[in-house]
C-alpha positions as CSV (number, residue, x, y, z in Angstrom):
1,X,-0.3,-0.1,0.0
2,X,1.4,3.7,-1.2
3,X,1.1,6.0,1.7
4,X,1.4,9.6,0.3
5,X,4.2,12.0,1.6
6,X,3.1,15.4,3.5
7,X,4.9,17.8,1.6
8,X,7.3,18.6,4.5
9,X,8.8,15.4,4.4
10,X,9.2,15.7,0.0
11,X,10.4,18.6,1.1
12,X,13.4,17.8,3.4
13,X,13.7,14.2,1.0
14,X,14.6,16.1,-2.4
15,X,16.1,18.1,-0.2
16,X,18.2,15.0,1.6
17,X,18.9,13.6,-2.2
18,X,20.2,16.6,-4.0
19,X,22.7,17.6,-0.8
20,X,23.7,13.5,-1.6
21,X,24.5,14.3,-5.4
22,X,26.1,16.9,-4.6
23,X,28.7,16.1,-2.0
24,X,29.1,12.5,-3.8
25,X,30.4,14.1,-7.3
26,X,32.0,16.9,-5.1
27,X,33.9,14.3,-3.9
28,X,34.3,12.3,-7.2
29,X,35.9,15.6,-8.6
30,X,38.4,15.8,-5.6
31,X,39.5,12.1,-6.7
32,X,39.6,12.3,-10.0
33,X,40.2,15.9,-11.5
34,X,43.4,17.0,-9.1
35,X,45.9,16.8,-12.1
36,X,43.8,17.1,-15.0
37,X,40.8,18.0,-16.4
38,X,38.5,16.2,-18.8
39,X,36.4,17.2,-22.1
40,X,33.0,16.3,-22.3
41,X,32.1,17.9,-25.8
42,X,32.9,21.0,-27.1
43,X,33.1,23.9,-24.7
44,X,32.2,21.6,-21.5
45,X,34.9,20.1,-19.6
46,X,35.0,18.4,-16.4
47,X,38.2,20.5,-13.8
48,X,38.7,21.4,-10.6
49,X,38.3,24.3,-9.2
50,X,37.7,25.8,-5.4
51,X,35.4,29.2,-4.9
52,X,35.5,31.0,-1.5
53,X,33.4,33.6,-2.8
54,X,29.5,34.2,-3.1
55,X,27.1,33.4,-6.0
56,X,28.7,34.2,-9.1
57,X,32.3,34.5,-7.8
58,X,31.3,38.4,-6.2
59,X,33.2,38.7,-3.1
60,X,31.9,40.3,-0.1
61,X,35.3,41.3,1.4
62,X,36.9,39.5,4.5
63,X,33.5,38.6,5.6
64,X,32.3,36.7,2.9
65,X,32.6,33.0,4.5
66,X,30.3,34.4,7.3
67,X,27.7,36.0,5.4
68,X,27.7,32.8,3.4
69,X,26.4,31.0,6.3
70,X,24.2,33.6,7.3
71,X,22.3,34.0,4.3
72,X,22.2,30.0,3.2
73,X,21.2,29.0,7.2
74,X,18.3,31.8,6.8
75,X,17.5,30.1,2.9
76,X,16.8,26.9,5.1
77,X,14.9,27.8,7.8
78,X,12.5,30.4,5.0
79,X,12.4,27.0,2.8
80,X,11.1,24.8,5.2
81,X,8.4,27.5,6.9
82,X,7.0,28.3,3.5
83,X,7.1,25.1,2.2
84,X,3.6,23.7,3.4
85,X,2.0,27.2,2.7
86,X,3.2,27.1,-1.2
87,X,2.3,23.1,-1.2
88,X,-1.6,23.9,-0.5
89,X,-1.1,26.5,-3.9
90,X,1.1,24.6,-5.7
91,X,1.8,21.0,-5.4
92,X,5.6,21.4,-7.1
93,X,6.7,23.7,-4.1
94,X,8.1,20.6,-1.9
95,X,10.5,19.9,-5.3
96,X,11.1,23.3,-5.9
97,X,12.2,24.1,-2.2
98,X,13.7,20.8,-1.7
99,X,16.5,21.6,-4.7
100,X,16.8,24.8,-3.3
101,X,17.2,23.6,0.0
102,X,19.6,20.7,-1.0
103,X,21.6,23.0,-3.3
104,X,22.4,25.0,0.0
105,X,23.3,21.9,2.0
106,X,25.4,20.9,-0.4
107,X,27.5,24.0,-0.8
108,X,27.2,24.8,2.8
109,X,28.9,21.8,4.3
110,X,31.5,22.3,1.2
111,X,32.4,25.9,2.8
112,X,32.9,24.3,6.3
113,X,34.4,21.7,6.0
114,X,36.6,22.1,2.5
115,X,39.6,24.4,3.5
116,X,40.1,26.2,0.0
117,X,36.4,27.1,-0.3
118,X,33.6,25.1,-2.4
119,X,34.4,22.4,-5.1
120,X,32.7,23.4,-8.6
121,X,34.1,21.2,-11.3
122,X,31.7,21.5,-14.6
123,X,32.9,24.3,-16.8
124,X,31.2,25.5,-19.9
125,X,33.0,27.7,-22.4
126,X,30.6,29.9,-24.7
127,X,32.4,32.1,-27.8
128,X,33.0,35.0,-25.7
129,X,35.7,33.2,-23.8
130,X,33.9,33.5,-20.7
131,X,33.6,30.1,-18.8
132,X,31.2,29.1,-16.3
133,X,32.3,27.0,-13.5
134,X,29.5,25.5,-11.3
135,X,28.5,22.2,-9.7
136,X,25.3,19.9,-8.9
137,X,24.5,22.4,-6.3
138,X,24.2,25.2,-8.5
139,X,22.8,23.2,-11.1
140,X,19.9,22.3,-8.7
141,X,19.7,25.6,-7.0
142,X,19.1,27.3,-10.5
143,X,16.3,24.6,-11.5
144,X,14.7,25.5,-8.1
145,X,14.5,28.9,-8.8
146,X,13.2,28.7,-12.3
147,X,10.4,26.4,-10.7
148,X,9.5,29.0,-8.2
149,X,8.6,31.4,-11.4
150,X,5.9,29.2,-12.0
151,X,4.7,29.1,-8.4
152,X,4.4,33.0,-8.1
153,X,2.6,32.9,-11.9
154,X,0.0,30.3,-10.1
155,X,-0.5,32.5,-7.3
156,X,-1.1,35.4,-9.0
157,X,-3.9,34.3,-11.3
158,X,-5.5,32.4,-8.5
159,X,-5.5,36.0,-6.8
160,X,-6.8,37.3,-10.1
161,X,-9.4,34.6,-10.8
162,X,-10.5,35.0,-6.9
163,X,-10.0,38.6,-5.4
164,X,-11.1,37.6,-2.3
165,X,-8.8,34.7,-1.7
166,X,-7.1,34.5,1.7
167,X,-3.9,33.6,1.1
168,X,-1.9,32.0,3.9
169,X,0.1,34.5,5.9
170,X,3.6,33.4,7.2
171,X,4.6,35.1,10.5
172,X,8.7,34.9,10.7
173,X,9.8,36.1,14.1
174,X,13.3,38.1,13.0
175,X,16.0,38.8,15.7
176,X,17.0,42.2,15.7
177,X,21.1,42.7,17.3
178,X,20.5,45.7,20.0
179,X,22.9,46.8,22.9
180,X,24.8,43.9,24.9
181,X,22.7,42.3,27.2
182,X,19.0,43.4,25.6
183,X,17.4,41.1,22.6
184,X,14.2,42.0,20.4
185,X,12.1,40.4,18.2
186,X,10.4,42.1,15.7
187,X,7.2,40.4,13.6
188,X,6.7,41.8,10.2
189,X,3.0,43.5,9.9
190,X,-0.1,41.1,8.7
191,X,-1.0,42.5,5.5
192,X,-4.6,42.6,5.3
193,X,-5.8,41.4,1.8
194,X,-8.8,43.5,-0.1
195,X,-12.2,41.9,0.0
196,X,-14.4,41.9,-3.1
197,X,-17.2,44.1,-3.6
198,X,-19.0,41.0,-4.4
199,X,-18.2,40.0,-0.7
200,X,-19.1,43.3,0.9
201,X,-22.3,43.4,-1.0
202,X,-23.3,39.6,0.8
203,X,-21.7,40.6,4.6
204,X,-24.4,44.1,4.1
205,X,-27.3,41.5,3.0
206,X,-26.4,39.8,6.2
207,X,-26.7,42.6,8.2
208,X,-30.1,43.5,9.9
209,X,-29.0,47.1,10.0
210,X,-28.4,47.2,5.9
211,X,-31.7,47.3,5.7
212,X,-32.7,50.2,7.7
213,X,-29.6,52.5,5.1
214,X,-30.7,54.9,2.6
């Protein structure tokens, strides 16, 4: 008998498999590409490189490593928080978020445990002489981001079709750094969704006082 997984379980499963695939391929690259690269087809090579910067090789100065770790952890927490809510709108949301979370886990692990930085090994060249080098985690992350566009469009379409639709609200507590010995938390203000004219008319009809109004 097949048991249907919950959205959070599917999210965790995809994230785990994505992270495992990324870390395994990185270890294979470290073991086999130390001394030489391998040509796959024209423009694509397997060659070992280490990235200690942010996405797209952008450096954020001496705090690059710390910023990367903090942002990655925040992304993981946020993905877990919104998974169930988005799954009620788009059933592909656990897959989308799982790919992004798994990619974050894979690159975060490399960032922490590999002294030289995140392992990249897939090199793609373009006619202009520019080459991009990335790993399996990057591919998963880009795929997840591309899928998120479809989720956003689906949410927008549902709102336009049902103006009074109540989109699930997500409350996230945000820690604030204040003076030593103190702490503070803020919560984003709850957004009120507009009520359609039809819903207002129906509400007025159900109100006894509305009949006496001129």
